[in-house]
MIMAR-917331 format. One line per 4 residues: their letters; for each residue x, y negated, z of N, C-alpha, C, O, CB. Coordinates in steps of 0.1 Angstrom, whole numbers, plus 5000, padded with zeros to 4 digits. Glycine has a CB too. Example, Ala and Ser with C-alpha at 12.3 -4.5 7.8 and 13.67 -1.06 7.14 Angstrom:
<vexpas>
as = 5132/5057/5078/5123/5045/5078/5132/5033/5078/5142/5033/5085/5113/5045/5090  5128/5022/5071/5137/5011/5071/5129/5000/5079/5134/4989/5080/5141/5006/5057
</vexpas>
This chain:
<vexpas>
mdnf = 1528/1797/1104/1526/1786/1114/1535/1789/1126/1534/1800/1131/1511/1784/1117  1542/1780/1131/1551/1782/1143/1542/1783/1155/1531/1777/1156/1561/1770/1145  1546/1790/1165/1539/1793/1177/1548/1787/1189/1559/1791/1190/1535/1808/1179  1542/1779/1197/1549/1773/1208/1542/1776/1221/1530/1777/1222/1550/1758/1206
cnkc = 1550/1778/1232/1545/1781/1245/1538/1768/1250/1543/1757/1250/1556/1785/1255  1525/1770/1255/1518/1758/1260/1522/1754/1274/1516/1744/1280/1503/1761/1260  1532/1761/1280/1537/1757/1293/1550/1750/1293/1551/1739/1299/1538/1769/1302  1560/1755/1285/1573/1749/1285/1577/1743/1271/1587/1736/1270/1583/1759/1289
gnkl = 1568/1746/1261/1571/1741/1248/1581/1749/1239/1584/1745/1228/1575/1727/1249  1586/1760/1245/1596/1768/1238/1590/1774/1225/1578/1779/1225/1601/1779/1247  1597/1774/1214/1593/1780/1202/1593/1795/1203/1603/1801/1208/1601/1776/1190  1583/1802/1200/1581/1816/1202/1584/1824/1190/1581/1820/1179/1568/1819/1208
ptes = 1589/1837/1192/1590/1846/1180/1576/1849/1175/1566/1848/1182/1597/1859/1184  1575/1853/1162/1562/1856/1156/1555/1867/1164/1560/1877/1167/1564/1860/1142  1542/1864/1167/1533/1874/1174/1538/1878/1187/1536/1889/1192/1531/1886/1165  1545/1869/1194/1550/1871/1208/1539/1870/1218/1531/1860/1217/1562/1862/1212
lfcn = 1538/1879/1228/1527/1879/1238/1531/1870/1249/1523/1864/1256/1524/1892/1243  1544/1869/1252/1549/1861/1264/1561/1853/1260/1569/1857/1251/1553/1871/1275  1562/1841/1266/1573/1832/1263/1586/1839/1268/1587/1843/1280/1571/1818/1270  1597/1839/1260/1609/1845/1264/1618/1836/1272/1629/1839/1275/1617/1850/1252
kcgn = 1613/1824/1275/1620/1814/1283/1614/1813/1297/1621/1813/1307/1620/1800/1276  1601/1811/1298/1594/1809/1311/1585/1821/1315/1581/1821/1326/1586/1796/1311  1582/1830/1306/1574/1842/1309/1559/1839/1308/1551/1848/1311/1577/1846/1323  1555/1827/1304/1541/1824/1303/1534/1832/1293/1539/1835/1282/1539/1809/1300
kvnl = 1521/1836/1296/1513/1844/1287/1509/1836/1275/1503/1825/1278/1501/1851/1294  1510/1841/1263/1506/1834/1251/1493/1839/1246/1492/1852/1245/1517/1834/1241  1484/1831/1243/1471/1835/1238/1472/1837/1223/1474/1828/1216/1459/1825/1241  1470/1850/1219/1471/1853/1204/1457/1855/1199/1449/1863/1204/1479/1866/1202
elhr = 1454/1847/1188/1441/1848/1182/1438/1862/1176/1427/1866/1175/1439/1837/1171  1449/1869/1173/1447/1882/1166/1442/1893/1176/1438/1904/1172/1460/1887/1160  1440/1889/1189/1434/1898/1198/1419/1897/1198/1412/1906/1205/1440/1896/1212  1414/1887/1191/1399/1886/1191/1393/1897/1182/1400/1901/1173/1395/1872/1187
neii = 1381/1900/1184/1374/1908/1174/1359/1904/1174/1355/1895/1181/1375/1923/1177  1351/1911/1166/1338/1906/1164/1328/1907/1176/1317/1901/1175/1332/1914/1152  1332/1914/1186/1322/1915/1197/1323/1904/1207/1315/1903/1216/1325/1928/1205  1332/1894/1205/1333/1883/1214/1325/1871/1208/1328/1867/1197/1348/1879/1216
dvve = 1316/1866/1216/1309/1854/1212/1312/1843/1222/1307/1843/1233/1293/1857/1212  1320/1834/1218/1324/1822/1227/1313/1812/1225/1311/1807/1214/1338/1817/1223  1307/1808/1237/1296/1798/1236/1302/1784/1235/1297/1777/1226/1288/1800/1249  1311/1780/1244/1317/1767/1242/1330/1766/1251/1330/1773/1262/1307/1756/1246
pqdr = 1340/1759/1247/1343/1755/1234/1348/1768/1226/1352/1777/1232/1353/1744/1233  1348/1767/1213/1351/1779/1205/1366/1780/1201/1369/1790/1194/1342/1780/1193  1374/1771/1205/1388/1771/1200/1397/1775/1211/1410/1774/1209/1391/1757/1196  1393/1780/1223/1402/1784/1233/1397/1796/1241/1386/1797/1244/1404/1772/1243
lisn = 1407/1805/1243/1404/1817/1251/1416/1817/1261/1427/1823/1258/1403/1830/1243  1415/1811/1273/1426/1811/1282/1422/1817/1295/1412/1813/1301/1431/1796/1284  1430/1827/1300/1427/1834/1312/1431/1826/1324/1440/1818/1324/1434/1848/1312  1423/1828/1335/1427/1822/1348/1435/1831/1357/1437/1827/1368/1414/1817/1355
kkvi = 1439/1843/1352/1445/1852/1361/1460/1849/1361/1468/1853/1352/1443/1867/1356  1465/1842/1371/1479/1838/1372/1488/1848/1379/1500/1846/1380/1480/1825/1378  1482/1858/1385/1490/1867/1393/1489/1881/1388/1489/1891/1396/1486/1866/1408  1487/1882/1375/1484/1895/1370/1497/1901/1364/1507/1894/1361/1473/1895/1359
kkst = 1497/1914/1361/1508/1921/1355/1508/1917/1340/1498/1912/1335/1506/1936/1356  1519/1919/1333/1520/1914/1320/1525/1926/1311/1535/1924/1303/1530/1902/1318  1519/1937/1312/1523/1949/1304/1515/1949/1291/1503/1947/1291/1521/1962/1311  1522/1950/1279/1515/1949/1267/1505/1961/1264/1496/1959/1257/1525/1949/1255
iskl = 1508/1972/1271/1499/1984/1269/1493/1988/1282/1490/2000/1284/1508/1995/1263  1490/1978/1290/1485/1982/1304/1471/1988/1303/1468/1996/1312/1485/1969/1312  1463/1984/1294/1450/1989/1293/1446/1993/1279/1450/1986/1269/1439/1980/1299  1439/2003/1277/1435/2007/1264/1420/2007/1263/1413/2012/1272/1440/2021/1260
glks = 1414/2002/1252/1400/2002/1251/1395/2009/1239/1402/2011/1229/1396/1987/1251  1382/2011/1239/1375/2017/1227/1366/2006/1221/1358/2001/1227/1366/2030/1231  1369/2004/1208/1361/1993/1201/1355/1999/1189/1359/2010/1184/1370/1982/1197  1344/1993/1184/1337/1997/1172/1340/1988/1161/1340/1976/1162/1322/1998/1175
skie = 1341/1994/1149/1343/1986/1137/1329/1984/1130/1328/1978/1120/1353/1992/1128  1319/1990/1136/1306/1989/1130/1296/1985/1141/1294/1991/1151/1301/2003/1124  1290/1973/1139/1282/1967/1149/1270/1976/1153/1267/1977/1165/1276/1954/1144  1265/1983/1143/1253/1991/1146/1256/2003/1155/1247/2010/1160/1247/1996/1133
nkii = 1269/2007/1157/1273/2019/1164/1278/2015/1178/1283/2024/1185/1283/2026/1157  1276/2003/1183/1281/1999/1196/1271/2003/1207/1263/1995/1211/1284/1984/1197  1272/2016/1211/1263/2021/1221/1271/2029/1232/1280/2036/1228/1252/2031/1215  1268/2027/1244/1275/2034/1255/1265/2043/1262/1253/2042/1260/1282/2025/1265
ssqk = 1271/2052/1271/1262/2062/1277/1251/2057/1286/1241/2063/1288/1271/2071/1285  1253/2044/1291/1243/2039/1299/1231/2033/1291/1220/2030/1297/1248/2028/1308  1232/2033/1278/1221/2028/1270/1212/2040/1265/1217/2051/1263/1226/2020/1258  1200/2037/1263/1190/2047/1258/1188/2046/1243/1186/2035/1239/1177/2047/1266
sast = 1187/2056/1236/1183/2056/1222/1168/2055/1222/1160/2062/1228/1188/2069/1215  1163/2045/1214/1149/2042/1213/1141/2054/1207/1130/2056/1211/1146/2030/1205  1148/2061/1198/1141/2072/1192/1141/2085/1200/1131/2093/1199/1147/2075/1178  1152/2088/1207/1153/2101/1214/1151/2099/1229/1149/2109/1236/1166/2107/1211
nkst = 1153/2087/1234/1152/2084/1249/1163/2092/1256/1161/2095/1268/1138/2088/1254  1174/2095/1249/1185/2102/1255/1197/2093/1255/1199/2084/1246/1188/2115/1249  1207/2094/1265/1219/2087/1265/1228/2091/1253/1229/2102/1250/1226/2088/1278  1234/2081/1247/1243/2083/1236/1257/2077/1240/1258/2065/1242/1239/2077/1223
siiq = 1267/2086/1242/1280/2081/1247/1290/2079/1236/1289/2085/1226/1285/2091/1257  1298/2069/1238/1309/2066/1229/1318/2079/1227/1322/2083/1216/1318/2054/1233  1321/2085/1239/1329/2097/1239/1320/2109/1237/1312/2113/1245/1337/2098/1252  1321/2116/1225/1313/2127/1221/1318/2140/1226/1311/2150/1228/1311/2127/1207
dtni = 1332/2141/1228/1338/2153/1233/1345/2149/1246/1356/2142/1246/1348/2159/1223  1340/2154/1257/1346/2151/1270/1360/2157/1273/1366/2153/1283/1336/2155/1281  1365/2165/1264/1378/2170/1266/1389/2159/1266/1399/2161/1272/1381/2180/1255  1385/2148/1259/1395/2137/1259/1397/2131/1273/1408/2126/1276/1390/2126/1250
lrfm = 1387/2132/1282/1388/2127/1295/1398/2134/1304/1403/2130/1314/1375/2127/1302  1402/2146/1299/1413/2153/1306/1426/2147/1303/1436/2148/1311/1413/2168/1302  1427/2139/1292/1439/2132/1289/1440/2118/1294/1450/2113/1299/1441/2132/1274  1428/2111/1293/1427/2097/1297/1413/2094/1301/1403/2097/1294/1432/2088/1286
efve = 1412/2087/1313/1398/2083/1318/1395/2069/1314/1403/2060/1313/1398/2085/1333  1382/2067/1311/1377/2054/1307/1365/2050/1315/1358/2058/1321/1373/2055/1292  1363/2036/1316/1352/2030/1324/1344/2022/1314/1349/2015/1305/1358/2021/1335  1331/2023/1315/1322/2016/1306/1320/2002/1311/1318/1999/1323/1308/2023/1306
cpvg = 1321/1993/1301/1318/1978/1304/1306/1974/1296/1306/1974/1284/1331/1970/1300  1295/1971/1303/1283/1968/1296/1283/1954/1290/1292/1946/1292/1271/1969/1306  1273/1951/1282/1271/1937/1276/1269/1928/1288/1264/1931/1298/1260/1937/1266  1272/1915/1286/1270/1905/1296/1276/1892/1293/1284/1891/1283/1275/1910/1309
tfvm = 1273/1882/1300/1279/1868/1299/1286/1864/1312/1281/1867/1323/1268/1858/1296  1298/1859/1310/1306/1854/1322/1313/1841/1319/1314/1837/1308/1316/1865/1326  1317/1834/1330/1324/1822/1329/1339/1825/1329/1345/1831/1338/1321/1812/1340  1346/1822/1318/1360/1825/1316/1369/1813/1319/1365/1802/1315/1363/1831/1301
gspa = 1380/1815/1325/1389/1804/1327/1390/1800/1342/1383/1805/1350/1385/1793/1319  1398/1790/1345/1401/1786/1358/1393/1773/1362/1392/1764/1353/1416/1783/1361  1387/1772/1374/1380/1760/1378/1390/1748/1380/1400/1750/1386/1372/1763/1391  1385/1737/1375/1393/1724/1377/1392/1720/1392/1383/1724/1399/1389/1714/1367
pdgs = 1400/1710/1396/1398/1705/1410/1384/1700/1413/1381/1700/1425/1408/1693/1411  1377/1696/1403/1363/1691/1406/1353/1702/1403/1341/1699/1402/1360/1678/1398  1358/1714/1402/1349/1725/1399/1344/1732/1411/1341/1726/1421/1355/1735/1390  1343/1746/1410/1336/1754/1421/1345/1754/1433/1340/1757/1444/1334/1768/1416
lags = 1358/1751/1432/1366/1751/1444/1369/1736/1448/1380/1732/1450/1380/1758/1441  1358/1729/1449/1359/1714/1453/1367/1713/1466/1364/1720/1476/1345/1708/1454  1376/1703/1466/1384/1700/1478/1396/1708/1479/1404/1705/1488/1375/1702/1490  1398/1718/1471/1410/1727/1472/1420/1724/1461/1430/1730/1461/1405/1741/1471
ggel = 1417/1715/1452/1426/1712/1441/1425/1721/1430/1433/1722/1421/1440/1711/1446  1414/1729/1429/1412/1739/1419/1419/1752/1422/1425/1753/1433/1417/1734/1406  1419/1761/1413/1425/1774/1416/1440/1773/1416/1446/1767/1407/1420/1784/1405  1446/1780/1425/1461/1780/1426/1467/1786/1413/1462/1797/1408/1466/1787/1438
grsn = 1477/1780/1408/1484/1786/1396/1477/1781/1383/1482/1785/1372/1483/1800/1396  1467/1772/1384/1460/1768/1372/1469/1758/1364/1475/1749/1370/1447/1761/1376  1469/1759/1351/1476/1750/1342/1466/1739/1338/1454/1740/1338/1481/1757/1329  1472/1727/1335/1463/1715/1332/1455/1717/1320/1445/1710/1318/1472/1703/1331
nesq = 1460/1726/1311/1453/1727/1298/1442/1738/1298/1437/1741/1288/1463/1730/1287  1439/1743/1310/1428/1753/1311/1415/1747/1314/1413/1736/1319/1432/1763/1322  1404/1754/1310/1391/1749/1312/1382/1762/1313/1386/1773/1310/1386/1740/1300  1370/1760/1318/1360/1770/1320/1350/1769/1309/1346/1758/1305/1354/1770/1334
fsvt = 1345/1781/1304/1335/1781/1294/1328/1795/1294/1334/1804/1299/1340/1778/1280  1316/1795/1289/1308/1807/1289/1312/1816/1277/1313/1811/1266/1293/1804/1289  1313/1829/1280/1316/1839/1269/1306/1850/1271/1304/1855/1281/1331/1844/1271  1301/1854/1260/1291/1866/1259/1298/1878/1253/1303/1877/1241/1279/1862/1252
iskp = 1298/1889/1260/1303/1902/1254/1290/1908/1249/1282/1914/1256/1310/1911/1265  1288/1907/1236/1275/1911/1230/1273/1926/1227/1262/1931/1225/1273/1903/1217  1284/1933/1227/1284/1947/1225/1292/1954/1236/1303/1949/1240/1289/1951/1211  1288/1966/1241/1295/1973/1251/1308/1979/1246/1310/1981/1234/1287/1984/1257
fmig = 1318/1982/1255/1330/1988/1252/1335/1996/1264/1329/1995/1274/1341/1978/1247  1345/2004/1262/1351/2012/1273/1366/2008/1274/1372/2005/1264/1349/2027/1271  1371/2008/1287/1385/2004/1289/1391/2015/1298/1384/2022/1306/1385/1990/1296  1404/2017/1297/1411/2026/1305/1409/2024/1320/1411/2013/1325/1426/2027/1301
kfqv = 1407/2035/1327/1405/2034/1342/1418/2030/1348/1418/2023/1359/1400/2047/1348  1429/2035/1342/1443/2032/1347/1451/2026/1336/1447/2027/1324/1449/2045/1353  1463/2021/1340/1472/2017/1330/1477/2029/1322/1477/2040/1328/1484/2009/1336  1481/2028/1310/1486/2039/1302/1499/2044/1309/1509/2036/1311/1489/2035/1287
tqkq = 1500/2057/1312/1511/2062/1320/1522/2066/1310/1520/2067/1298/1507/2074/1328  1534/2068/1316/1546/2072/1307/1543/2086/1302/1547/2089/1291/1559/2072/1316  1537/2095/1310/1534/2108/1305/1525/2108/1293/1527/2115/1283/1527/2116/1316  1514/2099/1293/1505/2098/1282/1512/2092/1270/1510/2097/1259/1493/2090/1286
yeei = 1520/2082/1272/1526/2075/1261/1536/2085/1254/1536/2086/1242/1534/2063/1266  1544/2092/1262/1554/2101/1256/1547/2113/1249/1552/2117/1239/1562/2107/1267  1535/2118/1254/1529/2128/1247/1523/2124/1233/1523/2132/1224/1517/2133/1255  1519/2111/1232/1514/2106/1220/1525/2102/1210/1524/2105/1198/1504/2095/1222
vgvn = 1535/2094/1215/1545/2088/1207/1557/2097/1205/1564/2097/1195/1549/2075/1212  1560/2105/1216/1572/2113/1215/1584/2108/1222/1594/2115/1223/1576/2116/1202  1584/2096/1228/1595/2090/1235/1590/2082/1247/1578/2079/1248/1603/2080/1226  1598/2080/1257/1595/2073/1269/1605/2061/1271/1616/2063/1275/1595/2082/1282
payf = 1601/2049/1267/1610/2038/1267/1611/2031/1281/1619/2022/1283/1605/2027/1258  1604/2036/1291/1604/2029/1304/1617/2030/1311/1625/2039/1310/1593/2036/1313  1620/2019/1319/1632/2018/1328/1629/2026/1341/1638/2033/1345/1636/2004/1330  1618/2023/1347/1614/2030/1360/1608/2043/1357/1595/2044/1357/1605/2021/1368
kdpn = 1616/2053/1354/1611/2066/1350/1603/2073/1360/1607/2076/1371/1622/2075/1345  1590/2077/1357/1581/2085/1365/1569/2088/1356/1563/2078/1351/1577/2078/1379  1565/2100/1354/1554/2103/1345/1541/2097/1349/1533/2094/1340/1552/2118/1345  1539/2093/1362/1527/2087/1366/1528/2072/1367/1518/2065/1371/1523/2092/1380
npve = 1540/2066/1364/1541/2052/1364/1535/2046/1351/1535/2054/1341/1556/2048/1365  1531/2034/1351/1527/2028/1338/1539/2027/1329/1550/2024/1333/1520/2014/1340  1537/2028/1316/1548/2027/1306/1551/2012/1305/1542/2004/1305/1544/2033/1293  1564/2009/1304/1568/1995/1302/1580/1996/1292/1584/2007/1288/1573/1988/1315
gvsw = 1585/1984/1288/1595/1984/1277/1590/1986/1263/1597/1991/1255/1605/1995/1280  1577/1983/1261/1571/1985/1248/1567/1971/1243/1563/1962/1250/1559/1994/1249  1568/1969/1230/1564/1957/1223/1549/1958/1220/1542/1968/1221/1572/1954/1210  1543/1947/1215/1529/1946/1210/1528/1956/1199/1518/1963/1198/1525/1932/1206
fdak = 1538/1957/1190/1537/1966/1179/1537/1981/1183/1530/1989/1178/1549/1964/1169  1545/1984/1194/1545/1997/1199/1532/2001/1205/1527/2012/1203/1556/1998/1210  1525/1991/1212/1512/1993/1217/1502/1996/1207/1493/2005/1208/1508/1981/1226  1502/1988/1196/1493/1991/1185/1495/2004/1178/1486/2011/1174/1495/1979/1174
mfce = 1508/2008/1177/1511/2021/1171/1505/2032/1180/1500/2042/1175/1526/2023/1170  1506/2031/1193/1501/2040/1203/1486/2042/1200/1481/2053/1200/1504/2036/1217  1479/2030/1199/1465/2030/1197/1461/2038/1184/1452/2046/1183/1459/2016/1196  1469/2035/1173/1466/2042/1161/1468/2057/1162/1460/2065/1156/1475/2036/1150
kmtn = 1478/2061/1169/1481/2075/1171/1470/2082/1179/1466/2093/1177/1495/2078/1177  1465/2074/1189/1454/2079/1197/1441/2081/1189/1435/2092/1190/1451/2069/1209  1439/2072/1180/1427/2073/1171/1429/2085/1161/1419/2093/1159/1425/2060/1163  1441/2087/1156/1444/2098/1147/1442/2112/1155/1437/2121/1149/1458/2097/1142
rfgn = 1445/2112/1167/1445/2125/1175/1431/2127/1181/1426/2138/1180/1455/2125/1186  1425/2117/1186/1412/2118/1193/1400/2112/1186/1389/2112/1192/1413/2113/1207  1402/2106/1175/1391/2099/1168/1379/2107/1166/1368/2102/1166/1396/2094/1155  1380/2120/1163/1369/2128/1160/1360/2131/1173/1349/2135/1172/1373/2142/1155
alls = 1366/2127/1185/1359/2129/1197/1350/2117/1201/1343/2117/1211/1369/2132/1209  1351/2106/1192/1344/2094/1195/1331/2093/1186/1330/2099/1175/1353/2082/1193  1322/2085/1191/1310/2081/1183/1315/2075/1170/1324/2067/1170/1300/2072/1191  1308/2078/1159/1312/2072/1146/1313/2057/1146/1304/2050/1151/1301/2077/1135
gyrf = 1324/2052/1141/1327/2038/1140/1336/2033/1151/1340/2021/1151/1314/2031/1141  1339/2041/1161/1348/2037/1172/1362/2040/1170/1365/2050/1162/1343/2043/1185  1371/2033/1176/1385/2035/1175/1392/2031/1189/1386/2024/1197/1392/2027/1163  1404/2035/1190/1412/2030/1202/1419/2018/1198/1425/2017/1187/1422/2041/1206
dlps = 1420/2008/1207/1426/1995/1204/1430/1988/1217/1426/1993/1228/1417/1986/1195  1437/1977/1216/1440/1969/1228/1428/1960/1231/1422/1955/1221/1453/1961/1226  1425/1957/1244/1414/1948/1246/1417/1933/1243/1429/1930/1244/1410/1948/1261  1408/1926/1238/1410/1911/1236/1412/1905/1250/1409/1911/1260/1398/1905/1228
eaqw = 1416/1892/1250/1418/1886/1263/1404/1884/1270/1403/1885/1282/1424/1872/1261  1394/1881/1262/1381/1880/1269/1376/1893/1274/1370/1893/1285/1371/1874/1258  1378/1904/1267/1374/1917/1272/1382/1920/1284/1376/1926/1294/1376/1927/1261  1395/1917/1284/1403/1920/1296/1398/1913/1308/1396/1919/1319/1418/1917/1293
eyac = 1396/1900/1307/1391/1892/1319/1377/1897/1323/1375/1897/1335/1391/1877/1315  1369/1900/1314/1355/1904/1317/1356/1917/1325/1349/1919/1335/1347/1907/1304  1365/1927/1321/1366/1940/1327/1373/1938/1341/1370/1944/1351/1374/1949/1319  1383/1928/1342/1390/1926/1354/1380/1920/1365/1380/1924/1376/1401/1916/1352
ragt = 1372/1910/1361/1363/1903/1370/1352/1913/1375/1349/1913/1387/1357/1891/1364  1347/1921/1367/1337/1931/1370/1325/1924/1378/1320/1929/1388/1343/1942/1379  1321/1913/1373/1310/1906/1379/1313/1895/1389/1305/1888/1393/1301/1915/1385  1326/1894/1393/1330/1884/1403/1333/1871/1396/1336/1870/1384/1342/1889/1411
tssl = 1333/1860/1404/1336/1847/1399/1348/1841/1407/1352/1830/1404/1324/1837/1401  1354/1849/1416/1365/1844/1424/1379/1846/1416/1379/1853/1406/1366/1852/1437  1389/1841/1422/1402/1843/1415/1406/1857/1414/1412/1862/1404/1413/1835/1422  1404/1865/1425/1407/1879/1426/1394/1887/1425/1383/1882/1429/1415/1882/1439
nngf = 1395/1899/1420/1382/1906/1418/1377/1914/1430/1368/1922/1429/1384/1916/1407  1383/1910/1442/1377/1915/1454/1369/1905/1462/1364/1906/1473/1388/1920/1464  1366/1893/1455/1358/1883/1460/1365/1872/1467/1359/1862/1472/1348/1889/1469  1379/1873/1468/1387/1863/1475/1394/1854/1465/1396/1857/1454/1397/1870/1485
eiss = 1399/1842/1471/1407/1833/1463/1422/1836/1466/1425/1842/1476/1403/1818/1466  1430/1832/1457/1445/1833/1459/1449/1823/1470/1446/1811/1470/1453/1829/1446  1455/1829/1481/1458/1820/1492/1472/1814/1491/1475/1805/1498/1458/1829/1505  1481/1820/1482/1494/1814/1481/1499/1817/1467/1498/1829/1462/1504/1820/1491
engy = 1504/1807/1460/1509/1809/1446/1523/1814/1446/1527/1822/1437/1508/1795/1439  1531/1811/1456/1545/1815/1456/1549/1823/1468/1561/1827/1470/1554/1803/1456  1539/1827/1477/1542/1835/1489/1533/1847/1490/1525/1850/1480/1541/1826/1501  1533/1853/1501/1525/1865/1504/1510/1861/1504/1506/1852/1511/1529/1872/1517
cpyl = 1502/1869/1497/1487/1867/1497/1481/1881/1501/1482/1890/1494/1482/1863/1483  1475/1881/1513/1469/1894/1518/1458/1899/1509/1456/1911/1508/1464/1892/1532  1451/1890/1502/1440/1895/1494/1445/1901/1481/1438/1910/1476/1431/1883/1491  1456/1897/1476/1462/1903/1464/1469/1916/1468/1469/1925/1460/1472/1893/1458
delg = 1474/1917/1480/1481/1928/1485/1473/1941/1484/1478/1952/1481/1486/1927/1499  1460/1940/1486/1452/1952/1486/1448/1956/1472/1442/1967/1469/1439/1950/1494  1450/1947/1462/1446/1950/1448/1457/1954/1439/1455/1962/1430/1440/1937/1443  1469/1948/1441/1480/1951/1431/1494/1949/1437/1496/1944/1448/1479/1941/1420
wcaf = 1504/1954/1429/1518/1953/1433/1523/1939/1428/1521/1936/1416/1526/1965/1428  1530/1932/1436/1536/1919/1432/1550/1918/1439/1555/1927/1445/1527/1907/1436  1556/1906/1438/1569/1904/1443/1570/1906/1458/1581/1910/1463/1574/1890/1440  1559/1905/1465/1560/1906/1480/1556/1919/1485/1556/1921/1498/1551/1895/1486
nshg = 1553/1929/1477/1550/1942/1482/1555/1954/1474/1554/1965/1477/1535/1944/1484  1561/1951/1462/1565/1961/1453/1579/1966/1455/1583/1977/1450/1564/1956/1439  1587/1958/1463/1602/1961/1465/1609/1962/1452/1619/1970/1450/1603/1975/1472  1605/1954/1442/1612/1953/1430/1611/1965/1420/1620/1966/1412/1626/1950/1432
kihp = 1601/1973/1422/1599/1984/1413/1585/1986/1409/1576/1981/1416/1605/1997/1419  1582/1994/1399/1569/1998/1395/1564/2010/1403/1572/2018/1407/1569/2001/1379  1551/2011/1405/1545/2022/1413/1535/2030/1404/1530/2025/1394/1538/2016/1425  1533/2042/1408/1523/2051/1401/1510/2044/1400/1506/2036/1409/1522/2064/1408
vgqk = 1502/2046/1390/1489/2040/1388/1479/2044/1398/1480/2055/1404/1484/2043/1373  1469/2035/1401/1458/2039/1409/1460/2040/1424/1453/2046/1431/1453/2052/1404  1471/2033/1429/1473/2034/1443/1467/2023/1451/1465/2023/1464/1488/2034/1446  1463/2012/1444/1456/2001/1451/1441/2002/1449/1436/2010/1443/1462/1988/1446
qpna = 1434/1992/1455/1420/1992/1455/1415/1988/1441/1419/1979/1435/1414/1982/1465  1405/1996/1436/1399/1993/1423/1389/1981/1424/1385/1977/1435/1392/2005/1417  1385/1976/1412/1374/1966/1413/1361/1972/1414/1360/1984/1415/1375/1956/1401  1350/1964/1413/1337/1970/1415/1333/1979/1404/1323/1987/1406/1327/1958/1415
wgiy = 1339/1979/1392/1336/1988/1381/1345/2001/1382/1344/2009/1373/1337/1981/1368  1354/2001/1391/1363/2013/1393/1375/2012/1384/1381/2023/1380/1355/2025/1389  1380/2000/1380/1392/1999/1372/1404/1995/1381/1402/1986/1389/1390/1988/1361  1415/2001/1379/1426/1999/1388/1437/1990/1382/1438/1989/1370/1432/2012/1392
dmhg = 1445/1984/1391/1458/1977/1387/1456/1966/1378/1464/1963/1369/1467/1987/1381  1444/1959/1378/1442/1947/1370/1449/1935/1375/1451/1925/1367/1427/1945/1368  1454/1935/1387/1460/1923/1393/1475/1925/1396/1481/1917/1403/1453/1919/1406  1481/1936/1390/1495/1937/1392/1500/1951/1393/1495/1959/1401/1500/1929/1403
nvf = 1511/1954/1386/1520/1966/1387/1531/1964/1378/1543/1966/1382/1512/1979/1384  1529/1960/1365/1539/1957/1356/1540/1942/1353/1530/1936/1350/1537/1965/1343  1552/1936/1354/1553/1922/1351/1559/1921/1337/1561/1910/1332/1561/1914/1361
</vexpas>
């Protein structure tokens, strides 16, 4: 089946994440997995984050292929009354840090002009085909505290494809297939350190937005709305690197303010 950009109508290459004509983010159904329960409507998963980075491998998550094994360290085992963590061997944390994302329900998508931002014309950057709906994350997961760095990528894959070379910079210049290969190699190397049934994978769009919001309902995860779609936004400046503060280059991970769950660079560093 052909895939077309919902913004400019351009025909897209198979399994493309972003339109090669206008740069619009494309929603791929293959990013969904069994832990996402869309309440309504069930045919759309569209993010409201219009000022975010667009790196294919910006965040790495831990997912379970077995529903009965979805337990994180904040949960208690009914039989032992002890915490059971996804990460069984903490040596992995010396290589990559993760943040726990608990179960919960949130409103996904951008508010329309008649929605929560009444009188403002809706959220800046909102497309006409977006809508808000409730999504339940029924099982917990873990997500990378930082974007995957060039040092981490090179150690696992053996090459560094990035243009802005720096071991602490997020890796860029990778395809979706490269990102999936990285995840598979991570599972092969560190899989034994995880709770049975878990693997390394890319977050779905719903998981990503849930982790980015960290309980907030505003456009930005610091509680503020976007003040300018095409100009300087002071509220975005404290969260991420963008055209108005990056000086046209990528920066080392974790230099901006994290969200309430301690996750960094969710609002910008790699475009």
